C-alpha positions in Angstrom: 3.7 10.3 -6.8 1.3 13.1 -6.4 -2.1 12.6 -8.0 -2.6 14.3 -11.4 -6.2 15.0 -10.6 -8.1 16.4 -7.6 -10.4 14.0 -5.7 -13.9 13.5 -7.1 -15.4 15.7 -4.4 -13.4 18.7 -5.4 -15.2 21.4 -7.4 -12.2 22.7 -9.2 -10.4 20.3 -11.5 -6.8 20.4 -12.7 -6.5 21.1 -16.4 -4.8 18.5 -18.6 -1.8 20.9 -19.2 -1.4 21.2 -15.4 -1.3 17.5 -15.0 1.3 17.2 -17.8 3.4 19.8 -16.0 3.1 17.9 -12.7 4.1 14.6 -14.4 7.2 16.3 -16.0 8.2 17.7 -12.6 7.8 14.3 -11.0 9.8 12.5 -13.7 13.1 13.0 -11.9 11.7 11.8 -8.7 10.4 8.6 -10.4 13.9 8.0 -11.9 15.5 8.4 -8.5 13.0 6.0 -7.0 13.7 3.1 -9.4 17.4 3.7 -9.2 17.2 3.3 -5.4 15.7 -0.2 -5.9 12.4 -1.7 -5.0 10.4 -0.3 -2.1 9.9 -2.9 0.6 6.3 -4.2 0.4 4.0 -4.0 3.4 2.4 -7.0 5.1 -0.4 -8.5 3.2 -1.3 -9.7 -0.3 0.2 -7.7 -3.2 -2.4 -7.2 -6.0 -1.7 -5.5 -9.3 -3.3 -4.6 -12.6 -1.5 -4.4 -15.9 -2.7 -3.6 -19.5 -0.1 -5.5 -21.5 -1.2 -3.9 -24.8 -1.0 -7.3 -26.6 2.7 -7.4 -25.7 3.5 -4.5 -28.0 5.8 -2.0 -26.4 6.3 1.7 -26.9 9.0 0.8 -29.4 6.2 -0.9 -31.4 7.9 -4.3 -31.0 5.9 -7.4 -30.1 7.8 -9.0 -27.3 5.9 -11.4 -24.9 9.1 -12.3 -23.1 9.6 -8.6 -22.1 6.0 -8.5 -20.8 6.6 -11.6 -18.8 9.7 -10.0 -17.2 7.7 -7.0 -16.1 5.2 -9.3 -14.5 8.1 -11.0 -12.8 9.3 -7.6 -11.6 6.0 -6.7 -10.0 6.1 -10.0 -7.9 2.4 -9.8 -7.2 0.3 -12.5 -5.4 -2.7 -11.7 -7.6 -2.5 -9.8 -10.9 -5.1 -8.9 -13.4 -4.0 -8.5 -17.0 -5.8 -6.8 -19.8 -5.3 -7.2 -23.6 -3.5 -10.5 -23.0 -5.2 -12.1 -26.0 -5.4 -11.2 -29.7 -8.4 -9.0 -30.2 -10.0 -10.1 -33.5 -11.0 -13.5 -34.9 -10.4 -16.5 -32.7 -8.9 -15.0 -29.5 -5.5 -16.5 -28.9 -3.3 -16.0 -25.8 0.0 -14.4 -26.4 1.9 -15.1 -23.2 3.8 -18.3 -22.3 1.7 -19.1 -19.2 3.5 -22.3 -18.5 6.8 -20.6 -18.3 5.3 -17.7 -16.3 4.0 -20.2 -13.8 7.4 -21.9 -13.5 9.2 -18.5 -13.1 6.7 -16.8 -10.8 4.2 -19.4 -9.4 1.3 -17.4 -10.9 -1.5 -19.6 -12.2 -4.5 -18.3 -14.2 -7.9 -18.7 -12.7 -9.9 -21.2 -14.7 -12.5 -20.0 -17.2 -15.0 -22.0 -19.3 -15.0 -22.2 -23.1 -11.4 -21.0 -23.6 -9.4 -23.1 -26.1 -6.6 -20.9 -27.2 -7.4 -17.7 -25.3 -5.8 -16.9 -21.9 -8.7 -15.2 -20.4 -12.2 -13.7 -21.0 -12.2 -10.9 -23.6 -8.5 -10.4 -23.0 -8.9 -10.3 -19.2 -6.7 -12.7 -17.2 -6.4 -13.1 -13.4 -3.3 -14.9 -12.2 -3.0 -16.1 -8.6 0.1 -17.2 -6.8 -1.0 -17.4 -3.1 -4.5 -18.5 -2.4 -7.3 -20.8 -3.5 -9.8 -19.9 -6.1 -13.3 -20.9 -5.2 -15.6 -19.3 -7.8 -15.1 -17.6 -11.2 -17.7 -15.8 -13.2 -17.3 -14.4 -16.7 -19.2 -11.2 -17.4 -19.8 -9.8 -20.8 -20.0 -6.1 -20.6 -22.4 -4.0 -22.8 -21.1 -1.6 -25.4 -20.0 -1.5 -29.1 -16.6 -3.1 -28.4 -16.1 -6.6 -27.1 -15.4 -6.0 -23.4 -15.7 -8.2 -20.4 -14.9 -8.8 -16.7 -13.8 -11.7 -14.6 -15.1 -12.2 -11.1 -13.2 -14.5 -8.8 -13.5 -15.3 -5.1 -10.1 -16.1 -3.6 -9.2 -17.5 -0.2 -6.0 -15.8 0.6 -3.0 -17.6 2.1 -2.7 -14.8 4.7 -6.3 -15.5 5.8 -9.7 -14.3 4.7 -11.7 -14.3 1.5 -11.6 -11.7 -1.2 -13.7 -11.0 -4.3 -11.7 -9.8 -7.3 -13.4 -8.0 -10.2 -11.0 -7.6 -13.1 -12.3 -5.5 -15.9 -11.4 -3.6 -19.1 -13.8 -0.8 -20.1 -14.5 0.6 -23.5 -13.3 3.7 -25.2 -16.8 5.3 -25.6 -18.2 7.3 -22.6 -21.7 5.9 -23.0 -20.4 2.3 -23.1 -18.3 2.9 -19.9 -21.4 4.2 -18.1 -23.3 1.0 -19.0 -20.3 -1.2 -18.1 -20.0 0.5 -14.7 -23.7 0.1 -13.9 -23.5 -3.6 -14.9 -20.7 -4.3 -12.4 -22.4 -2.3 -9.6 -25.6 -4.2 -10.2 -23.7 -7.4 -10.1 -22.4 -6.8 -6.6 -25.4 -5.0 -5.3 -26.5 -6.6 -2.0 -23.3 -8.7 -1.9 -21.3 -6.7 0.6 -20.6 -9.7 2.8 -17.2 -10.2 1.2 -14.4 -7.6 0.7 -14.4 -6.7 -3.0 -11.6 -5.2 -5.1 -12.3 -3.8 -8.5 -9.1 -3.4 -10.6 -8.3 -3.0 -14.3 -8.1 -0.5 -17.2 -11.3 1.5 -16.7 -10.3 3.9 -19.5 -11.8 6.8 -17.6 -9.8 9.9 -16.7 -12.7 12.3 -16.5 -14.2 13.2 -13.1 -17.7 14.6 -12.2 -21.2 13.4 -12.6 -20.8 12.3 -16.2 -17.8 10.1 -15.4 -18.4 6.4 -15.2 -16.3 6.5 -12.0 -19.2 8.3 -10.2 -21.3 5.2 -10.6 -18.8 3.2 -8.4 -19.3 5.5 -5.4 -22.6 3.8 -4.7 -20.9 0.4 -4.2 -17.3 1.4 -3.2 -17.7 4.8 -1.5 -15.2 7.7 -2.1 -12.6 6.6 -4.6 -8.9 6.8 -3.7 -6.7 9.5 -5.3 -5.9 8.9 -9.0 -2.5 7.6 -9.9 -1.5 8.4 -13.5 -0.4 5.3 -15.4 -0.8 6.3 -19.1 1.1 6.8 -21.3 3.9 4.8 -19.8 6.8 7.1 -20.8 5.2 10.2 -19.2 2.0 9.2 -17.3 -0.6 11.9 -17.0 -3.9 10.0 -17.2 -5.2 7.6 -14.5 -6.8 5.0 -16.8 -6.0 2.1 -14.5 -7.7 1.7 -11.1 -7.7 -0.4 -7.9 -10.6 0.4 -5.6 -12.1 -1.5 -2.6 -15.5 -1.6 -1.0 -14.0 -1.6 2.5 -12.1 1.4 3.9 -8.6 0.7 4.9 -8.0 -2.8 3.4 -5.8 -1.6 0.6 -2.6 0.5 0.8 -2.1 3.6 -1.3 -2.1 2.6 -5.0 1.3 3.0 -6.7 2.6 2.6 -10.3 5.3 0.1 -11.0 7.6 2.4 -12.8 10.8 0.9 -14.1 12.7 1.3 -17.4 11.4 -2.1 -18.5 7.8 -1.3 -17.7 8.0 2.0 -19.5 9.1 0.2 -22.6 7.0 -3.0 -22.5 3.5 -1.5 -22.8 1.8 1.9 -23.3 0.4 1.5 -19.7 2.4 1.2 -16.5 1.2 -1.5 -14.1 -0.4 -0.3 -10.8 -0.3 -2.2 -7.5 -1.4 -2.1 -3.9 -1.3 -4.3 -0.8 -4.4 -5.9 0.6 -4.5 -6.4 4.4 -7.6 -8.1 5.8 -6.4 -8.5 9.3 -8.7 -5.7 10.6 -11.6 -7.2 8.7 -10.9 -10.6 10.2 -10.6 -9.2 13.7 -14.0 -7.5 13.5 -15.7 -10.6 12.1 
């Protein structure tokens, strides 16, 4: 899929109408792609990010089973979920994690203090292949209750990887604070390959965008991949970025009929390959 927006370094930006037109033109291509069947995945560890929208689909129906089937479709080794808990009151998980583990082998990274919730402020990281060595829960600043999970994972294919799974707020000022918090968190900790993934709620580019903050820690960002709204994606709200050049493949959306119905976001995914990193160590 062609990016709906120009890279951050570009001076001229696509207009929103132009991105909508591009998405409409690409719709037939997306339909042909999923009809042809799943694309063979590359060598390495498949990671994904998916805002499950509290298991409420575009048909406004609450259906955790349908959400679980999309997660099964993605077949990721590591997946970050957002909005996997109820939002207000005592946070309660809304997925059947026991069944999900039985069907997919995905196990949630352990977090402290959770009784009924799946994750931390709705963020869940599930791992199928690899050992989790360390987990930190980060409360992000802002008017809305937002958070991030930081987990260090020893991959089955070899090497260690730091995952930061986050969900940013709807307010621009809050997103700027949240981005700075995460950059400060990993400042000076470049010894380990780090992947930031999640719903960053940021489609704007330029100096006032919270995405510009990440360039200090991650370098130039990869091209945007529209993932929202699921039926006709035009906004790149969801991101996967790495602090090492070349360790992740091109980011793709997981675009299937079921995914377009199960949430207002499409999942995004990429393959992590640390072999070059290991060879240079």
